[in-house]
N, C-alpha and C positions, 0 to 999 in steps of 0.2 A: 284553453280547454273549457268548453261550455257544458259538457254532458258528463254524467257519472261513468264510472268504470265498473263492469260486472264484477261481482264479488268472486274471489278465487282466481281471478285472471293472473297469469304468471307475470305479466308486465305491470300489474296493479301497483306494487310498491314503488317501482320506478316512475310510473306516471304520477302517483301521489307526490313523490319527491319533487318532480318537475313542477307540479301544481303549487308547491309550497316555496319555491325559490324566491318569490317576492315577499315572503313573510319577514318583516322586521318591525313588528308592531309593539315590541316591548322596549321601553326606555330604561326602566329600573331593574326589572326582573330578568333572570336567566330563564331559558326555556329548553325543553326537550320534547321532540316529536318521537313517538313510537311509530315508525314508518309502516310496519306491517299492519297496523290498525290506524285509525284516524284519531289517535289520542295525543293530546297536548298537555304537558305538565309545565306550569310556570312556577317559579319559586324565587324567593328572595331571602338571603341571609341577613339577619340583623341581630344586634345585641339586644338583650331583654329590655334595656332602658329605652331603646328606640322602636319598640314594637308598634306603638300607635302610629308613628310616622311611616313605618314599613307597610302597615295595612293601608294607609292612604296611598302610598306608591303602588301597591298591588292593585288597588281599585282603579287607579289611573291607567295602568297597563291593561287591565281587563277591559276597560272601555275601548282601548285601542284594538285589542284582539277581537272583541265583539264587532266593532266597525269593520275590521278586515274580513271577518267571517261573513258578515252581511254583504260586503262588496263582492265577495267571491262565492256567493250563494251557498254558504255552509251554515249549518244550524248548530250553534253551541248547545249541548245538552249534557246531562249527567255531570254537572258541576259539583265539586266538593272543595272544601277548604280545611286546612289543618295547620295548627301551630305546633311546631316540634321543638322539643327541648328536653332537658334532664327531667327525671321524675319529680324532683323537688320543685323545679320551675313550673312544670305543668300542674302539679297539685296545688301550688299557691296562686295560680292564675285565675283571675276573676273574669270568666268568659262573658258574663252579663255586662261588665263594664267596658269590654273591648268594642271598638267600632266594628260594624258589620262589613262583610265583603259582599259587594253587589255585582250581579250580572244582569245587565239592563236594569230593570227596576226590582228584581227579585233578590232578596237577602239570602245568602248562603250560610247555613249553620256550620259550625266547626265540628269536624268528625274526630273521633279518637283514633281511627285507623283508616287507611285507604289502600285498596288493592290496585297496584299499577304494574302492568306487564307480569302478572302472575306472582308478584312479590307483595306481601303485606307490609306496608310502612306504618308503624305505630307512632303516635305523637310523643311518646316518652323514649323513643329510639331503642325500643326493646325488640328483639327478634323472637320472643316467645310464641306469638301467634303464628309467625311464619314457620318456625320449627315444628309446632304442633300440626300445621297443615301438611308439611312434607312428611312427617312421621305417619300421619293418618293415611296419606296416599300410598306410602310404601307398605304400611300394614295391610291395606286392602289387597294390594297386589300379592303380598306374601301369603295372605290367607288363601287366595286362589291357587297359589303354588302348593300350599299344604294339602288342599283337597286332592290335587293330582300327584301327591308324593309317591304313590305306588307305581305310577307310570314313568317315573324318572329315576335315573341312577343317583346315588348319593353324590357323586362327583358333579354331575350336571346340575343337580339341585343346589349344591353349594355354590357353583359358579353363577347360576341365575340369581340366587339370593344376594350374593356379594355384589353382582352388577346392579341390582335394584338399590341396595343400601348405599353403595358408594357412588351411585349416579350423581349424588349431591356434589361430588368433586367436579364433575363435568358440567353440570347445569348452572351452577351459580358462580358469580364473579370471584376473582382472587380475594382471599382473605375471608370471604363469607363462609366457605366450606370448613375452614379451620375453626371458626366460631361455632358452627353447628357441631363439628366433631367434639369440641370442648364441652358445649352446652348439653349435648344429649348422647355422649359416648356410651354411657351405661344403658340407655334405652336402646341404642343401636346394637350393642353387644347382646343384650337380652333378646332382641328380635332375631338376630343371626343365629344364636344358639337354639332358640325355640323352634324355628322353622326348618332347621336342617334335621 
């Protein structure tokens, strides 16, 4: 394949997957392609004491990925880097002393959070920002329903509200919705009661 695929093409994800079949550019890191978009996430698990060595390995793999992208006429952009760990580990981490991660000759700064496939990943492995984002989206939709409350029966309104609130069970991976339910069950119950 030597040309691009028009955006929105039904065969786009399949053609993109075929385009990526020869990708084996990482030696140390694991990788994940989000096939519906052209996103690549590479990651490497390391114990805290081996963090410096892990960053060196990530840099080696990034050099390979950039070379593969160049060979395949792809332009790597929107690069971000993040070190993840417990809050205690992250708070004690001296970012200034860490080796930099480089893409070509550009140093990438470390982020506190990254949005990947509509999920916010935080460096301290907290779901607070993601939960707030979901609650905010649901609240906006619920407010629109509240404006139309005279046009809908109580039964239909209750079903729509429940569908919006418990859509989290459907949209997020196993185990994630249980955490959201635990983390914000009081907020969800309040929203449900308020908008019915």
